[in-house]
MIVOKE-979449 format. One record per residue (C-alpha): residue number from 1; residue in three letters; x, y, z. Coordinates in steps of 0.001 Angstrom, whole numbers. Each point is the difference from the previous one (the first is absolute). Example, Ala and Ser with C-alpha at 12.3 -4.5 7.8 and 13.67 -1.06 7.14 Angstrom:
<recs>
+-----+------+---------+---------+---------+
|  nr | rest |       X |       Y |       Z |
+-----+------+---------+---------+---------+
|   1 |  ALA |   12300 |   -4500 |    7800 |
|   2 |  SER |    1370 |    3440 |    -660 |
+-----+------+---------+---------+---------+
</recs>
This chain:
<recs>
+-----+------+---------+---------+---------+
|  nr | rest |       X |       Y |       Z |
+-----+------+---------+---------+---------+
|   1 |  MET | -185852 |   46403 |   19403 |
|   2 |  ILE |   -1272 |   -1827 |   -3070 |
|   3 |  ASP |   -3652 |     475 |    -816 |
|   4 |  THR |    -839 |   -3664 |    -329 |
|   5 |  ASN |   -3642 |     520 |    -943 |
|   6 |  LYS |    1006 |    -689 |   -3578 |
|   7 |  ASN |    -513 |   -2702 |   -2577 |
|   8 |  VAL |    2945 |   -1999 |   -1318 |
|   9 |  ALA |     -12 |   -2378 |   -2978 |
|  10 |  PHE |    2555 |   -2545 |   -1200 |
|  11 |  TYR |     968 |   -1464 |   -3357 |
|  12 |  THR |    2393 |   -2938 |    -308 |
|  13 |  LEU |    2040 |    -936 |   -3046 |
|  14 |  GLY |    1949 |   -3229 |    -270 |
|  15 |  CYS |     370 |   -3063 |    2141 |
|  16 |  LYS |   -1655 |   -1652 |    3003 |
|  17 |  LEU |    2793 |    1432 |    2168 |
|  18 |  ASN |   -1066 |    3519 |    -941 |
|  19 |  PHE |   -3609 |    -833 |     909 |
|  20 |  SER |    1074 |   -1217 |    3441 |
|  21 |  GLU |    1995 |    3192 |     615 |
|  22 |  THR |   -2762 |    2286 |   -1268 |
|  23 |  SER |   -2431 |   -1625 |    2397 |
|  24 |  THR |    2357 |     445 |    2957 |
|  25 |  ILE |     673 |    3651 |    -910 |
|  26 |  ALA |   -3749 |     576 |    -354 |
|  27 |  ARG |    -533 |   -1326 |    3536 |
|  28 |  SER |    2580 |    2509 |    1266 |
|  29 |  PHE |   -2169 |    2786 |   -1457 |
|  30 |  GLU |   -3132 |   -1455 |    1547 |
|  31 |  ASN |    1771 |    -215 |    3375 |
|  32 |  GLU |     667 |    3749 |    -323 |
|  33 |  GLY |   -3716 |     667 |    -534 |
|  34 |  PHE |    -119 |     292 |   -3791 |
|  35 |  ASN |   -2939 |   -1402 |   -1952 |
|  36 |  ARG |     968 |   -2496 |   -2678 |
|  37 |  VAL |   -2065 |     205 |   -3201 |
|  38 |  GLU |     196 |   -1617 |   -3424 |
|  39 |  PHE |    2351 |    1526 |   -2562 |
|  40 |  THR |   -3044 |     817 |   -2137 |
|  41 |  GLU |   -1306 |    2338 |    2724 |
|  42 |  LYS |     945 |    3566 |     900 |
|  43 |  ALA |    2802 |     137 |    2565 |
|  44 |  GLU |    2400 |    2556 |    1428 |
|  45 |  ILE |    2946 |   -2419 |    -302 |
|  46 |  TYR |     753 |   -2572 |   -2700 |
|  47 |  VAL |    2807 |   -2499 |     559 |
|  48 |  ILE |    1349 |   -1901 |   -3015 |
|  49 |  ASN |    2202 |   -3040 |     695 |
|  50 |  THR |    2150 |    -337 |   -3098 |
|  51 |  CYS |    1678 |   -2864 |   -1814 |
|  52 |  SER |    2946 |      72 |   -2374 |
|  53 |  VAL |     278 |   -3578 |   -1207 |
|  54 |  THR |   -1175 |     957 |   -3488 |
|  55 |  GLU |    -110 |    3162 |   -2070 |
|  56 |  ASN |   -3790 |    -204 |     -91 |
|  57 |  ALA |    -217 |     425 |    3777 |
|  58 |  ASP |    2020 |    3219 |    -311 |
|  59 |  LYS |   -2358 |    1397 |   -2626 |
|  60 |  ARG |   -3128 |    -881 |    1964 |
|  61 |  PHE |    1126 |    2214 |    2874 |
|  62 |  LYS |    -692 |    3237 |   -1897 |
|  63 |  THR |   -3464 |   -1220 |    -956 |
|  64 |  ILE |    -837 |    -789 |    3622 |
|  65 |  VAL |    1182 |    3437 |    1169 |
|  66 |  LYS |   -2329 |    1600 |   -2551 |
|  67 |  GLN |   -2890 |   -2123 |    1309 |
|  68 |  ALA |     627 |    1337 |    3515 |
|  69 |  GLN |     156 |    3597 |   -1239 |
|  70 |  LYS |   -3316 |    -359 |   -1799 |
|  71 |  LEU |   -1615 |   -1105 |    3242 |
|  72 |  ASN |    1550 |    2849 |    2011 |
|  73 |  GLU |    2307 |    2501 |   -1667 |
|  74 |  ASN |    1234 |    1238 |    3397 |
|  75 |  ALA |     750 |   -3469 |    1395 |
|  76 |  PHE |    3445 |    -965 |    1242 |
|  77 |  VAL |    1531 |   -2812 |   -2063 |
|  78 |  ILE |    2673 |   -2196 |    1605 |
|  79 |  ALA |    2164 |   -2493 |   -1913 |
|  80 |  ILE |    1612 |   -2933 |    1788 |
|  81 |  GLY |    1429 |   -3380 |   -1041 |
|  82 |  CYS |    2674 |   -1329 |   -2332 |
|  83 |  TYR |    -246 |    2650 |   -2711 |
|  84 |  ALA |      97 |    2681 |    2698 |
|  85 |  GLN |    3266 |   -1435 |    1308 |
|  86 |  LEU |    1605 |    -457 |   -3415 |
|  87 |  LYS |    -999 |    3289 |   -1635 |
|  88 |  PRO |   -1306 |    2432 |    2617 |
|  89 |  GLU |     818 |    3110 |   -2030 |
|  90 |  GLU |   -1852 |   -1375 |   -3008 |
|  91 |  LEU |   -3133 |    -550 |    2078 |
|  92 |  ALA |     325 |    3373 |    1713 |
|  93 |  ASP |     -11 |    1646 |   -3449 |
|  94 |  VAL |   -3410 |   -1492 |    -823 |
|  95 |  GLU |   -2607 |    2756 |     225 |
|  96 |  GLY |   -2152 |    -422 |    3098 |
|  97 |  VAL |    2480 |   -2045 |    2086 |
|  98 |  ASP |     711 |    1600 |    3402 |
|  99 |  LEU |    2073 |   -2574 |    1903 |
| 100 |  VAL |    2292 |   -2853 |   -1021 |
| 101 |  LEU |    1142 |   -2490 |    2661 |
| 102 |  GLY |    2686 |   -2660 |    -452 |
| 103 |  ALA |     436 |   -3564 |    1202 |
| 104 |  THR |     282 |     709 |    3719 |
| 105 |  GLU |   -1857 |    3319 |     239 |
| 106 |  LYS |   -3313 |   -1399 |   -1295 |
| 107 |  PHE |    -666 |   -1746 |    3313 |
| 108 |  ASN |     171 |    3356 |    1825 |
| 109 |  ILE |   -2317 |    1709 |   -2436 |
| 110 |  THR |   -2260 |    1608 |    2603 |
| 111 |  SER |    2971 |    1748 |    1618 |
| 112 |  TYR |     506 |    2023 |   -3185 |
| 113 |  LEU |   -3588 |    1241 |    -104 |
| 114 |  ASN |     229 |    3032 |    2318 |
| 115 |  GLU |    2287 |    1903 |   -2314 |
| 116 |  LEU |   -1769 |   -1237 |   -3111 |
| 117 |  LEU |   -3533 |     877 |    1059 |
| 118 |  SER |    1034 |    3461 |    1180 |
| 119 |  GLN |     953 |    1050 |   -3535 |
| 120 |  PRO |   -2590 |    2014 |   -1967 |
| 121 |  ALA |    -859 |   -1656 |   -3294 |
| 122 |  GLU |    1231 |    2949 |   -2059 |
| 123 |  THR |    3499 |     112 |    1554 |
| 124 |  ARG |     900 |   -3611 |     730 |
| 125 |  THR |    2830 |   -1778 |   -1786 |
| 126 |  ALA |     831 |   -3687 |     -99 |
| 127 |  GLN |    2092 |   -1324 |    2891 |
| 128 |  ILE |    2310 |   -3018 |    -231 |
| 129 |  HIS |    1083 |   -2138 |    2938 |
| 130 |  SER |    2006 |   -2944 |   -1283 |
| 131 |  CYS |    2848 |   -1895 |    1642 |
| 132 |  GLU |    2985 |   -1658 |   -1606 |
| 133 |  ILE |   -1068 |   -3595 |    -627 |
| 134 |  ASP |    2877 |   -1266 |    2184 |
| 135 |  GLU |   -1908 |    1515 |    2924 |
| 136 |  ALA |   -3001 |   -2261 |    -672 |
| 137 |  ASP |    1386 |   -2703 |    2271 |
| 138 |  PHE |   -2770 |    -346 |    2573 |
| 139 |  TYR |   -3247 |   -1911 |    -254 |
| 140 |  VAL |   -3552 |    1331 |     215 |
| 141 |  GLY |   -2714 |   -2645 |     167 |
| 142 |  SER |   -3306 |     433 |   -1797 |
| 143 |  TYR |   -3119 |   -1799 |   -1132 |
| 144 |  SER |   -3125 |     812 |   -1945 |
| 145 |  ILE |   -3344 |    -350 |    1681 |
| 146 |  GLY |   -3481 |    1195 |    -881 |
| 147 |  ASP |     882 |     579 |   -3649 |
| 148 |  ARG |    -632 |   -3490 |   -1355 |
| 149 |  THR |   -1321 |   -3425 |     993 |
| 150 |  ARG |    3578 |   -1174 |     483 |
| 151 |  ALA |    2784 |    1781 |    1865 |
| 152 |  PHE |    3553 |     566 |   -1213 |
| 153 |  LEU |    2486 |    -541 |    2822 |
| 154 |  LYS |    3475 |    1443 |    -539 |
| 155 |  VAL |    2723 |   -2214 |    1479 |
| 156 |  GLN |    3105 |    1251 |   -1822 |
| 157 |  ASP |    1264 |    3077 |   -1855 |
| 158 |  GLY |    2910 |     903 |   -2293 |
| 159 |  CYS |    2243 |   -2262 |   -2057 |
| 160 |  ASP |    3685 |    -929 |     -97 |
| 161 |  TYR |    -209 |   -1478 |   -3496 |
| 162 |  LYS |    1542 |    1948 |   -2879 |
| 163 |  CYS |   -2170 |    -911 |   -2977 |
| 164 |  THR |    1152 |    2179 |   -2889 |
| 165 |  TYR |   -3486 |    1293 |    -938 |
| 166 |  CYS |   -1359 |     784 |    3463 |
| 167 |  THR |    -193 |    3280 |    1928 |
| 168 |  ILE |   -1605 |   -1439 |    3139 |
| 169 |  PRO |    3254 |    -155 |    2040 |
| 170 |  LEU |     495 |    3693 |    -871 |
| 171 |  ALA |   -3565 |     801 |    1050 |
| 172 |  ARG |    -341 |   -2182 |    3110 |
| 173 |  GLY |    3516 |    -690 |    1266 |
| 174 |  ILE |    1540 |   -3125 |    1476 |
| 175 |  SER |   -1829 |   -3193 |     893 |
| 176 |  ARG |   -1451 |     136 |    3497 |
| 177 |  SER |   -2766 |   -1807 |    1827 |
| 178 |  ASP |   -2654 |     461 |    2636 |
| 179 |  THR |     525 |   -1881 |    3243 |
| 180 |  LEU |   -1825 |   -3295 |     186 |
| 181 |  GLU |   -1761 |    1226 |    3128 |
| 182 |  ASN |   -1374 |    3067 |   -1798 |
| 183 |  VAL |   -1092 |   -1973 |   -3068 |
| 184 |  LEU |   -1994 |   -2340 |    2222 |
| 185 |  LYS |   -1496 |    2949 |    1908 |
| 186 |  ASN |   -1092 |    1651 |   -3258 |
| 187 |  ALA |   -1417 |   -3280 |   -1300 |
| 188 |  LYS |   -2091 |    -365 |    3167 |
| 189 |  GLU |   -1234 |    3598 |    -306 |
| 190 |  ILE |   -1098 |    -762 |   -3556 |
| 191 |  SER |   -1745 |   -3243 |     952 |
| 192 |  ASP |   -1829 |    1820 |    2819 |
| 193 |  GLN |   -1588 |    2247 |   -2654 |
| 194 |  ASP |   -1761 |   -3002 |   -1580 |
| 195 |  ILE |    2231 |      56 |   -3079 |
| 196 |  LYS |     136 |   -3488 |   -1436 |
| 197 |  GLU |    3178 |     130 |   -2074 |
| 198 |  ILE |    3474 |    1474 |     500 |
| 199 |  VAL |    2471 |     401 |   -2860 |
| 200 |  LEU |    3644 |     190 |    1074 |
| 201 |  THR |    1811 |    2741 |   -1857 |
| 202 |  GLY |    3366 |    1714 |    -256 |
| 203 |  VAL |    2652 |     814 |   -2588 |
| 204 |  ASN |    1801 |   -3347 |     371 |
| 205 |  ILE |   -1942 |   -1972 |    2592 |
| 206 |  GLY |    2047 |   -3174 |    -376 |
| 207 |  ASP |    2865 |    2014 |    1504 |
| 208 |  TYR |   -2042 |     390 |    3208 |
| 209 |  GLY |    2077 |      99 |    3170 |
| 210 |  LYS |    2830 |    2108 |   -1357 |
| 211 |  GLY |     228 |    3245 |    1921 |
| 212 |  GLU |   -2625 |   -1077 |    2506 |
| 213 |  PHE |    2087 |    1525 |    2791 |
| 214 |  GLY |    1871 |    2595 |   -2046 |
| 215 |  ASN |    2714 |   -2343 |   -1278 |
| 216 |  LYS |     495 |   -2372 |   -2897 |
| 217 |  LYS |    -357 |   -3180 |    2028 |
| 218 |  HIS |   -3054 |   -2117 |    -600 |
| 219 |  GLU |   -1509 |    -196 |    3467 |
| 220 |  HIS |   -2963 |   -1810 |   -1543 |
| 221 |  THR |    -539 |   -1576 |   -3401 |
| 222 |  PHE |   -2954 |     276 |   -2339 |
| 223 |  LEU |    -921 |   -3581 |     861 |
| 224 |  GLU |     -79 |     868 |    3711 |
| 225 |  LEU |   -2231 |    2976 |    -803 |
| 226 |  VAL |   -2402 |   -2168 |   -1974 |
| 227 |  LYS |    -169 |   -2616 |    2744 |
| 228 |  ALA |    -647 |    2623 |    2696 |
| 229 |  LEU |   -2764 |    1707 |   -2005 |
| 230 |  ASP |   -1684 |   -3341 |    -580 |
| 231 |  GLU |    -629 |    -152 |    3754 |
| 232 |  VAL |   -1736 |    3403 |     297 |
| 233 |  GLU |   -3601 |    -530 |    1052 |
| 234 |  GLY |   -2824 |    1474 |   -2044 |
| 235 |  ILE |    1697 |     107 |   -3401 |
| 236 |  GLU |   -1860 |   -2016 |   -2622 |
| 237 |  ARG |    2489 |     457 |   -2837 |
| 238 |  LEU |    3615 |    1068 |    -469 |
| 239 |  ARG |    1376 |     642 |   -3471 |
| 240 |  ILE |    3639 |     516 |    -982 |
| 241 |  SER |     501 |    2804 |   -2501 |
| 242 |  SER |    2934 |     131 |   -2412 |
| 243 |  ILE |    3031 |   -2026 |    1139 |
| 244 |  GLU |    3320 |    -491 |   -1801 |
| 245 |  PRO |     514 |   -3558 |   -1331 |
| 246 |  ASN |    3426 |    -306 |    1633 |
| 247 |  LEU |   -1539 |     888 |    3382 |
| 248 |  LEU |   -3013 |   -2311 |    -280 |
| 249 |  LYS |    1368 |   -3105 |    1709 |
| 250 |  ASN |   -1355 |   -3546 |    -108 |
| 251 |  GLU |    -668 |     188 |    3744 |
| 252 |  THR |   -2316 |    2986 |    -521 |
| 253 |  ILE |   -1836 |   -1695 |   -2856 |
| 254 |  ASP |    -432 |   -3169 |    2061 |
| 255 |  PHE |   -1284 |    1990 |    2977 |
| 256 |  VAL |   -2547 |    1922 |   -2082 |
| 257 |  ALA |   -1246 |   -3314 |   -1414 |
| 258 |  GLN |   -1056 |   -1186 |    3490 |
| 259 |  SER |    -695 |    3408 |    1571 |
| 260 |  ASN |   -3148 |     922 |    1899 |
| 261 |  THR |    -352 |    3404 |   -1642 |
| 262 |  PHE |    2513 |     557 |   -2818 |
| 263 |  VAL |   -1670 |    -404 |   -3384 |
| 264 |  PRO |    1425 |   -1829 |   -3068 |
| 265 |  HIS |     855 |    3117 |   -1971 |
| 266 |  PHE |    3490 |    1244 |    -850 |
| 267 |  HIS |    1142 |    2980 |   -2038 |
| 268 |  ILE |    3606 |    -524 |   -1088 |
| 269 |  PRO |    1895 |    2555 |   -2126 |
| 270 |  LEU |    1785 |   -1506 |   -2989 |
| 271 |  GLN |     705 |    3102 |   -2168 |
| 272 |  SER |    1517 |   -2051 |   -2840 |
| 273 |  GLY |     116 |   -3595 |   -1169 |
| 274 |  SER |    3436 |     601 |   -1521 |
| 275 |  ASN |    3040 |    -697 |    2173 |
| 276 |  LYS |    1967 |    2531 |   -2047 |
| 277 |  LEU |   -2493 |    2760 |     827 |
| 278 |  LEU |    -280 |   -1096 |    3638 |
| 279 |  GLY |    3760 |     526 |     186 |
| 280 |  LEU |    -254 |    3470 |   -1549 |
| 281 |  MET |   -2752 |     809 |    2479 |
| 282 |  ARG |    2179 |   -1257 |    2882 |
| 283 |  ARG |   -2735 |   -2282 |    1230 |
| 284 |  ARG |    1140 |   -2473 |    2670 |
| 285 |  TYR |   -1206 |   -3211 |   -1673 |
| 286 |  ARG |    -261 |   -1658 |   -3382 |
| 287 |  ARG |   -2975 |   -1503 |   -1775 |
| 288 |  GLU |     822 |   -3510 |    1217 |
| 289 |  LEU |    -623 |    1074 |    3614 |
| 290 |  TYR |   -3308 |    1556 |   -1026 |
| 291 |  VAL |   -1126 |   -3264 |   -1567 |
| 292 |  ASP |     952 |   -1779 |    3219 |
| 293 |  ARG |   -2112 |    2392 |    2112 |
| 294 |  VAL |   -3061 |    -467 |   -2218 |
| 295 |  GLU |     377 |   -3768 |      29 |
| 296 |  GLN |     403 |     -79 |    3781 |
| 297 |  ILE |   -3181 |    2043 |     486 |
| 298 |  LYS |   -2057 |   -2101 |   -2401 |
| 299 |  GLU |    1293 |   -3237 |    1513 |
| 300 |  THR |   -1164 |     975 |    3491 |
| 301 |  MET |   -3038 |    2101 |   -1044 |
| 302 |  PRO |   -1335 |   -1136 |   -3413 |
| 303 |  ASN |   -2760 |    2658 |      28 |
| 304 |  ALA |    2295 |    2879 |     987 |
| 305 |  CYS |    -165 |    3246 |   -1935 |
| 306 |  ILE |    3364 |    1361 |   -1168 |
| 307 |  GLY |     332 |    3549 |   -1309 |
| 308 |  VAL |    3077 |    1264 |   -1826 |
| 309 |  ASP |    1572 |    3443 |    -548 |
| 310 |  VAL |    1758 |     396 |   -3343 |
| 311 |  ILE |    1707 |    2957 |   -1709 |
| 312 |  VAL |     -35 |     373 |   -3803 |
| 313 |  GLY |    2296 |    2176 |   -2065 |
| 314 |  PHE |    3014 |       9 |    2303 |
| 315 |  PRO |    3177 |    1215 |   -1797 |
| 316 |  GLY |    1514 |   -2835 |   -1990 |
| 317 |  GLU |   -3266 |   -1951 |    -290 |
| 318 |  THR |     151 |   -1257 |   -3580 |
| 319 |  ASP |   -2916 |   -1711 |   -1718 |
| 320 |  GLU |    1650 |   -3339 |     814 |
| 321 |  LEU |     394 |     837 |    3710 |
| 322 |  PHE |   -3593 |    1236 |     218 |
| 323 |  LEU |   -1235 |   -3243 |   -1545 |
| 324 |  GLU |    2143 |   -1864 |    2510 |
| 325 |  THR |   -1944 |    1754 |    2774 |
| 326 |  TYR |   -3347 |    -531 |   -1743 |
| 327 |  ASN |     572 |   -3719 |    -522 |
| 328 |  PHE |    1372 |    -417 |    3511 |
| 329 |  LEU |   -3155 |    1530 |    1488 |
| 330 |  ASN |   -2263 |   -1886 |   -2379 |
| 331 |  ASP |    1457 |   -3306 |    1198 |
| 332 |  LEU |    -160 |     874 |    3723 |
| 333 |  ASP |   -2928 |   -1092 |    2166 |
| 334 |  ILE |    -867 |    3563 |    1075 |
| 335 |  SER |   -3317 |    1826 |     355 |
| 336 |  TYR |     423 |    3617 |   -1173 |
| 337 |  LEU |    2578 |    2671 |    -856 |
| 338 |  HIS |     600 |    3586 |    1077 |
| 339 |  VAL |    1666 |    1476 |   -3070 |
| 340 |  PHE |    2167 |    3122 |     304 |
| 341 |  THR |    1234 |    1831 |   -3066 |
| 342 |  TYR |    3578 |    1077 |     708 |
| 343 |  SER |     442 |    3751 |     446 |
| 344 |  GLU |    3285 |    1770 |     581 |
| 345 |  ARG |     439 |    1299 |    3541 |
| 346 |  ASP |    2545 |    2657 |     933 |
| 347 |  ASN |    3045 |   -1099 |    2015 |
| 348 |  THR |    -267 |   -3658 |    -993 |
| 349 |  LEU |    2623 |   -2034 |   -1867 |
| 350 |  ALA |   -2569 |   -1307 |   -2463 |
| 351 |  ALA |    -731 |    3530 |   -1226 |
| 352 |  GLU |    3591 |     197 |   -1241 |
| 353 |  MET |      21 |   -3392 |   -1762 |
| 354 |  GLU |     277 |    -402 |   -3745 |
| 355 |  ASP |   -2300 |   -1937 |   -2333 |
| 356 |  VAL |   -3076 |    1984 |    1027 |
| 357 |  VAL |   -3255 |   -1625 |   -1080 |
| 358 |  PRO |   -2272 |    2379 |   -1994 |
| 359 |  LEU |   -3185 |    1024 |    1823 |
| 360 |  LYS |   -2176 |   -1412 |   -2780 |
| 361 |  VAL |    1645 |   -3406 |     432 |
| 362 |  ARG |    -347 |     160 |    3799 |
| 363 |  LYS |   -3737 |     638 |    -333 |
| 364 |  LYS |    -433 |   -2853 |   -2490 |
| 365 |  ARG |    1773 |   -2445 |    2315 |
| 366 |  SER |   -2003 |    1228 |    2968 |
| 367 |  LYS |   -3219 |    -657 |   -1907 |
| 368 |  MET |    1163 |   -3538 |    -807 |
| 369 |  LEU |     741 |    -782 |    3643 |
| 370 |  ARG |   -3296 |    1499 |    1166 |
| 371 |  GLY |   -1718 |   -2321 |   -2440 |
| 372 |  LEU |    1962 |   -2920 |    1444 |
| 373 |  SER |   -1046 |    1084 |    3489 |
| 374 |  ALA |   -3683 |     -65 |   -1001 |
| 375 |  LYS |     492 |   -3508 |   -1400 |
| 376 |  LYS |    1767 |   -1174 |    3161 |
| 377 |  ARG |   -2668 |    1460 |    2294 |
| 378 |  ARG |   -2777 |   -1603 |   -2039 |
| 379 |  ALA |    1735 |   -3381 |     121 |
| 380 |  PHE |     495 |     296 |    3756 |
| 381 |  TYR |   -3649 |     932 |     562 |
| 382 |  GLU |   -1105 |   -2934 |   -2181 |
| 383 |  SER |    2162 |   -2347 |    2086 |
| 384 |  GLN |   -1884 |    1124 |    3110 |
| 385 |  LEU |   -3548 |    -629 |   -1298 |
| 386 |  GLY |   -1701 |   -2644 |    2106 |
| 387 |  ASN |    2187 |     742 |    3028 |
| 388 |  THR |   -1576 |    1038 |    3288 |
| 389 |  LEU |    1817 |    3032 |    1390 |
| 390 |  THR |    -539 |    2843 |    2465 |
| 391 |  VAL |    -746 |    3508 |   -1280 |
| 392 |  LEU |     533 |    3283 |    1822 |
| 393 |  PHE |   -2402 |    2561 |   -1458 |
| 394 |  GLU |     992 |    3631 |    -630 |
| 395 |  GLY |   -1915 |    3093 |    1057 |
| 396 |  GLU |    -708 |    1735 |   -3297 |
| 397 |  ASN |   -3093 |    -148 |   -2201 |
| 398 |  LYS |    1376 |    -242 |   -3531 |
| 399 |  GLU |   -2798 |     406 |   -2537 |
| 400 |  GLY |   -2376 |   -2110 |    2045 |
| 401 |  TYR |    2500 |   -2706 |     969 |
| 402 |  ILE |    2066 |    -822 |    3046 |
| 403 |  HIS |    3444 |   -1501 |    -604 |
| 404 |  GLY |    2197 |   -2172 |    2163 |
| 405 |  PHE |    3160 |   -2088 |     -31 |
| 406 |  THR |     544 |   -3613 |     875 |
| 407 |  GLN |    2969 |    -889 |    2177 |
| 408 |  ASN |    1965 |    -784 |   -3184 |
| 409 |  TYR |    -951 |    3310 |   -1603 |
| 410 |  VAL |   -2752 |    -975 |   -2415 |
| 411 |  LYS |   -2235 |    3038 |    -471 |
| 412 |  VAL |   -3713 |    -790 |     237 |
| 413 |  LYS |   -3220 |    1994 |    -394 |
| 414 |  MET |   -3641 |    -127 |    1042 |
| 415 |  PRO |   -2928 |    2458 |     -29 |
| 416 |  TRP |     505 |    2759 |    2580 |
| 417 |  ASN |    -970 |    -989 |    3524 |
| 418 |  PRO |    1231 |    2299 |    2805 |
| 419 |  GLU |    -341 |   -2823 |    2531 |
| 420 |  PHE |    2966 |   -1735 |   -1659 |
| 421 |  VAL |    2428 |    2921 |     449 |
| 422 |  ASN |    3110 |   -1036 |    1986 |
| 423 |  THR |   -1322 |   -3518 |     537 |
| 424 |  LEU |    1462 |   -3394 |    -836 |
| 425 |  HIS |   -2082 |   -2607 |   -1836 |
| 426 |  GLU |     713 |   -3466 |   -1283 |
| 427 |  VAL |    -805 |    -302 |   -3708 |
| 428 |  THR |     363 |   -2441 |   -2867 |
| 429 |  LEU |    1329 |    1657 |   -3156 |
| 430 |  THR |   -2226 |    -780 |   -2977 |
| 431 |  GLU |     712 |    2116 |   -3096 |
| 432 |  ILE |    1967 |    2930 |   -1376 |
| 433 |  ASP |   -2162 |    2969 |    -937 |
| 434 |  GLU |     403 |    2051 |   -3185 |
| 435 |  ASP |    2029 |    2607 |    1910 |
| 436 |  GLY |    2491 |   -2641 |    1124 |
| 437 |  LEU |   -1195 |    -214 |    3609 |
| 438 |  VAL |   -1281 |   -3207 |    1561 |
| 439 |  ARG |   -3537 |    -950 |    1012 |
| 440 |  PHE |    -674 |   -2440 |    2797 |
| 441 |  ASP |   -2498 |   -1939 |    2095 |
| 442 |  LEU |    -202 |     918 |    3654 |
| 443 |  VAL |     755 |   -2924 |    2294 |
| 444 |  GLU |   -2254 |     911 |    2909 |
| 445 |  SER |   -1929 |   -2273 |    2335 |
| 446 |  ASN |   -3310 |    1392 |   -1226 |
| 447 |  SER |     882 |    1159 |   -3477 |
| 448 |  ASN |     607 |   -1525 |   -3404 |
| 449 |  VAL |    -295 |    3295 |   -1829 |
| 450 |  ALA |    2158 |     623 |   -3081 |
| 451 |  VAL |    1232 |    3597 |    -228 |
+-----+------+---------+---------+---------+
</recs>
């Protein structure tokens, strides 16, 4: 029998999907009687959910393992997630790592604990349990709860796309979806916990429906999912996370525009503003379609926030092609950028391409696009001044201030007031502070206070 009178701590690298899975795995520990503590506290078990989208995420893993060892040199350290599936032996070789679990094994983590916890610290060696990725063909639902003001609800996993730079299909397997019934059940469970906002997440959520019943047929579409979630009682806000431009249909945009709960915020990967590079990346659209998506959103929701993923330094990106991307983004009516500096990933076609961009040039271009992002965000915030919007306030005291987000993702601040945590308030945006966040006037029946 496992001695469950132990503390367990979790650290998550990477995306919203990882956060949802970490939270679900943490609940499985708590159901077994373990005590969950913060990663900064002493624990007997540390679980690190890894990411392998960028080289930096790989490097951070070793630093996090060392943090755990400083807190308890005899603790058991378990690695799960994408990096654990792609390079289990590499993780197992990191000093202090005791167990590495792959894409399917991570959801049965507690079943591996008997053998692990029975090993004396001085004799134990790292164990690896990792399937072939072809075996990752079943779906495990998950959602985050209790970690943040908003919840991340996983609706889809894996990807059938073959982008030349991406390792996610190798780490997570084929595209597959949760059943609509289970998504709605999870959404209701979240709303019953007084969480005000749910963010839909997955690897390729616009592909929702594929694999819902273990086959490639689309039993339900993403639009049907969105419409069904809009009817769940108790949810104040629903937010769509990253969705491919070719899978974001006009019907979905039009529905969000008149929805009860879906907010006017879209995050749409672009990756490059050059059709030549989009072809080399094997993306399933061209820049003209991207322009059409942005225009459709702004036509139906003029105050919508639109975020963009973009990669700089992809093989073959000349100065001219980079400027093509820069100018394309500069002319688009978007709100901010997530900029990724290209890094070579093993077992990808892009890693074997010629015309490699020097690292120094990649960093320079990344800096230019980050500067453009700051300009775009500032312009978007300025366009919202004077508007009356609803803010959901976060739960953290950051240097004497509480922060929150409007429905269209404007970040606001006010002096710390614990009574505002996880509450919705109508505000009128008034000015942008020196740190780039927005001040506001509360629109309350008995208050005209500026904060």
